[in-house]
C-alpha positions in Angstrom: -48.6 -14.1 -1.3 -47.0 -17.2 -3.6 -49.2 -19.0 -2.4 -52.2 -16.9 -3.2 -51.0 -17.1 -6.6 -50.9 -20.9 -6.3 -54.4 -21.0 -4.7 -56.1 -19.2 -7.3 -54.4 -20.8 -10.4 -57.3 -22.1 -12.1 -60.2 -20.9 -10.8 -62.5 -18.7 -11.9 -61.2 -15.8 -9.8 -57.8 -17.1 -10.9 -58.4 -16.3 -15.0 -59.7 -13.1 -13.9 -56.7 -11.8 -12.2 -54.8 -13.4 -14.7 -56.8 -11.0 -17.4 -56.3 -7.6 -15.6 -53.2 -8.9 -15.3 -52.4 -9.5 -19.0 -53.5 -6.0 -20.1 -52.3 -4.5 -17.2 -48.4 -6.3 -18.6 -49.5 -4.8 -22.4 -50.2 -1.3 -21.6 -46.4 -1.1 -19.9 -44.9 -3.1 -22.5 -45.8 -0.9 -24.7 -44.0 2.3 -22.2 -41.3 0.1 -22.2 -41.0 -0.9 -26.1 -41.6 3.3 -26.4 -38.3 3.4 -24.4 -36.0 1.2 -26.2 -36.8 2.9 -29.3 -36.9 6.7 -27.9 -33.8 9.0 -28.1 -31.2 6.5 -27.5 -29.0 3.6 -29.1 -31.7 0.9 -28.3 -28.6 -1.0 -26.9 -27.4 1.8 -24.4 -31.3 1.5 -23.2 -31.9 -1.6 -22.8 -28.4 -2.1 -21.1 -29.1 1.1 -18.5 -32.5 -0.9 -18.2 -31.1 -4.0 -17.8 -28.2 -2.7 -15.3 -31.2 -1.1 -12.8 -32.7 -4.5 -13.3 -29.9 -6.4 -11.5 -29.7 -3.6 -9.5 -32.6 -3.5 -8.0 -33.5 -7.1 -8.2 -30.3 -8.6 -6.9 -31.3 -7.5 -2.8 -34.3 -9.5 -3.5 -32.5 -12.4 -5.0 -29.4 -13.0 -3.1 -31.2 -11.9 0.5 -34.9 -12.2 0.5 -36.3 -14.9 -1.0 -35.1 -18.2 -1.1 -32.4 -19.7 -3.5 -33.7 -21.4 -6.3 -32.8 -25.7 -6.4 -31.5 -27.3 -8.9 -34.1 -27.5 -11.4 -35.6 -24.1 -10.9 -31.1 -23.1 -11.7 -30.8 -25.1 -14.6 -34.3 -24.1 -15.5 -32.9 -19.3 -15.1 -29.5 -20.9 -17.1 -32.1 -21.3 -20.5 -33.8 -18.3 -19.9 -30.9 -15.9 -20.1 -30.5 -18.2 -23.2 -33.2 -17.5 -24.3 -33.8 -13.3 -23.3 -30.8 -12.4 -24.2 -31.5 -13.7 -27.8 -34.5 -12.0 -27.7 -33.0 -8.7 -26.8 -30.4 -8.6 -29.2 -32.5 -9.3 -31.7 -35.2 -6.6 -30.8 -32.2 -3.7 -30.6 -31.2 -5.1 -34.2 -34.9 -4.3 -35.2 -35.2 -1.0 -33.7 -31.5 0.0 -35.3 -33.3 -0.7 -38.7 -36.7 0.4 -38.7 -39.0 2.5 -37.2 -41.0 2.0 -34.0 -44.6 1.6 -35.1 -43.3 -0.8 -37.9 -41.2 -3.6 -35.9 -43.2 -3.3 -33.2 -46.3 -5.1 -34.2 -44.7 -7.8 -36.6 -42.5 -9.1 -33.3 -45.9 -8.8 -31.1 -48.1 -10.1 -34.3 -45.8 -12.7 -35.1 -45.5 -14.3 -31.3 -49.0 -14.9 -29.9 -50.1 -17.1 -33.1 -47.1 -19.6 -32.1 -46.9 -18.8 -28.5 -50.7 -20.9 -29.3 -49.7 -23.8 -30.5 -46.4 -24.1 -27.8 -48.6 -23.8 -25.3 -51.3 -26.6 -27.1 -48.1 -28.8 -27.4 -46.5 -28.2 -23.7 -49.7 -27.2 -21.6 -52.4 -29.0 -23.4 -54.4 -26.4 -23.7 -57.0 -26.2 -26.7 -58.7 -23.0 -28.3 -62.0 -23.6 -29.6 -63.4 -22.1 -33.2 -64.4 -18.8 -31.9 -61.1 -18.9 -30.3 -58.8 -19.4 -33.1 -60.8 -16.6 -35.0 -59.7 -14.1 -32.1 -56.3 -15.1 -32.8 -56.9 -14.5 -36.9 -58.1 -11.3 -35.6 -55.9 -10.6 -33.8 -52.8 -11.3 -35.7 -53.8 -10.2 -38.4 -54.3 -7.0 -37.3 -51.1 -6.2 -35.5 -49.2 -7.7 -39.3 -51.6 -5.1 -41.4 -51.1 -2.4 -39.2 -47.3 -3.0 -39.8 -48.3 -3.5 -43.4 -49.7 -0.1 -43.5 -47.0 2.2 -41.7 -44.7 0.5 -44.0 -45.6 2.6 -46.6 -44.8 5.5 -44.6 -41.5 4.9 -44.3 -38.8 6.3 -46.0 -35.4 5.0 -44.7 -33.4 2.4 -47.0 -35.2 -0.1 -48.3 -31.8 -2.5 -48.0 -32.2 -1.4 -45.0 -35.6 -2.3 -43.7 -35.6 -5.6 -44.9 -33.4 -6.7 -43.0 -35.2 -4.7 -39.6 -38.1 -6.8 -41.0 -36.7 -10.0 -41.3 -34.9 -9.1 -37.9 -38.9 -8.4 -36.7 -40.3 -11.5 -37.6 -37.6 -13.6 -35.5 -37.9 -11.4 -32.7 -41.4 -12.5 -32.8 -40.7 -15.9 -32.9 -38.0 -15.0 -30.1 -41.1 -13.9 -28.0 -42.6 -17.0 -28.6 -40.1 -18.9 -27.3 -39.7 -16.8 -24.5 -43.3 -17.1 -23.2 -43.5 -20.7 -23.3 -40.7 -21.4 -21.6 -41.2 -18.8 -19.0 -44.8 -20.0 -18.1 -43.0 -23.5 -18.0 -39.9 -22.2 -15.7 -42.7 -19.9 -13.1 -44.8 -23.2 -12.6 -41.9 -25.5 -11.8 -41.1 -23.3 -8.6 -42.8 -23.7 -5.9 -43.0 -19.6 -5.1 -43.5 -17.5 -8.2 -41.8 -14.4 -6.4 -39.0 -16.3 -6.1 -38.7 -17.2 -9.7 -39.5 -13.4 -10.7 -36.3 -12.4 -8.7 -33.9 -14.6 -9.3 -35.4 -14.0 -13.1 -34.7 -10.7 -13.1 -31.5 -10.6 -11.6 -29.3 -13.3 -13.6 -31.5 -12.4 -17.2 -30.0 -9.0 -16.8 -27.2 -9.6 -16.0 -25.4 -9.7 -20.1 -26.6 -6.3 -21.3 -25.0 -3.6 -19.0 -21.4 -5.9 -20.7 -22.5 -5.7 -23.6 -23.8 -1.7 -23.3 -20.8 -0.6 -21.7 -18.4 -2.2 -24.5 -20.7 -0.5 -27.4 -20.6 2.8 -25.1 -16.8 3.0 -25.5 -16.1 2.4 -28.6 -19.1 5.2 -30.2 -16.9 8.5 -31.4 -19.9 10.7 -29.4 -21.1 8.8 -26.6 -24.6 10.2 -24.5 -25.1 11.8 -21.7 -25.1 9.4 -18.9 -28.1 11.6 -16.8 -30.2 11.3 -18.9 -29.9 7.4 -20.3 -29.7 6.4 -16.3 -33.1 7.8 -15.8 -34.3 6.3 -18.8 -32.6 2.8 -17.5 -34.7 3.8 -14.3 -37.5 3.9 -15.3 -37.4 1.1 -18.0 -36.6 -1.5 -14.6 -39.3 -0.1 -13.3 -41.5 -1.1 -15.8 -40.1 -4.1 -17.1 -41.6 -5.5 -13.8 -44.7 -4.4 -14.4 -44.2 -6.1 -17.9 -42.4 -9.7 -17.5 -44.0 -9.9 -14.2 -47.0 -9.9 -14.7 -47.2 -12.2 -17.9 -45.1 -14.4 -16.1 -47.6 -14.5 -13.3 -51.1 -14.1 -15.9 -49.2 -17.9 -16.9 -48.6 -19.2 -13.8 -52.9 -18.3 -12.8 -54.6 -19.8 -16.7 -53.8 -20.6 -19.5 -50.9 -19.5 -21.8 -52.2 -19.2 -24.7 -55.3 -16.8 -23.8 -52.6 -14.2 -21.5 -50.1 -14.5 -24.4 -52.8 -13.1 -27.3 -54.2 -10.4 -24.9 -51.2 -9.2 -24.2 -50.6 -8.6 -27.8 -53.2 -5.4 -27.3 -49.7 -3.9 -26.8 -49.6 -3.5 -30.0 -52.6 -0.8 -29.5 -51.0 1.1 -27.1 -47.9 1.3 -28.6 -49.8 2.6 -31.8 -51.4 5.0 -29.1 -47.9 6.1 -28.2 -46.3 6.7 -31.1 -49.7 9.1 -32.4 -49.3 10.9 -28.6 -45.6 10.5 -27.2 -43.9 10.3 -30.8 -45.4 12.2 -32.8 -46.0 9.3 -35.5 -49.1 9.6 -38.0 -52.3 7.4 -37.0 -54.8 8.1 -39.6 -58.9 6.0 -40.0 -57.2 3.2 -41.2 -55.0 2.7 -38.3 -57.6 3.3 -35.8 -59.4 0.5 -38.0 -57.1 -1.7 -37.3 -56.5 -0.8 -34.1 -59.7 -1.4 -32.9 -59.7 -4.6 -34.8 -56.9 -6.2 -32.6 -59.2 -5.2 -29.7 -62.2 -7.3 -30.9 -59.7 -9.8 -31.4 -58.6 -10.3 -28.0 -61.9 -9.8 -26.9 -63.2 -13.1 -29.2 -60.4 -15.0 -27.3 -61.0 -13.8 -23.9 -64.8 -14.2 -24.2 -64.8 -17.6 -26.4 -63.1 -19.7 -24.1 
């Protein structure tokens, strides 16, 4: 399977598969974000997700795929740091602002920085038409966040802090997308990297969540939280695994931009599942985001 992925990299068939994986990752990531922002504390939810990720990934990493060589091992150590910072800022943002405000800010800032980083690191070149698409997508996402912001009634100070953390998290999203693309390209078998990635980067938050749980005056019942964590772990394999395979097959920048259509899926989840309002302006911005993704894909 790994040899097949490597053989497809850089081919038209690989580009088509990368597009499908990026869009699949977008849908999965929107569901993943909604799970973390649901009725449970976001720190505990992420801890439950990572706990299951470690449990499910450990047998594959330890007994199925090869152990990482020195280069891959050092890359994985860096991934632990980058993803821990991303997860902390995501939880801090969710602590203080609504899902439909935080999520678009995170996803809107990520693709622009990723495209610039991919150009500098991987030598990728975007056409003028594609830059128009990036502008439509990122602009639509950030305008969606501003539109959602008008409906917020929480403490303005807390909201500002939440938005700051969301911007930091958006920057870290670009960092981990570029870093993970570098990592999976340096490993001979991409599935070896994925197995070890999901194992080692999931060991930190269960410890943090356990510490937080024990300090709570009224800790939640563990059963529903653990079931939510299991669902999130399975979705994480699809979301993060899908986007990393997409960046192995084709351009990092294009995959990153396509993934941010997750904001459209997130808005629909917020509307139909979380009961958040969606009006004609949001629908227009969602269409603008989708248009931007189409322009990026067709303008290459």
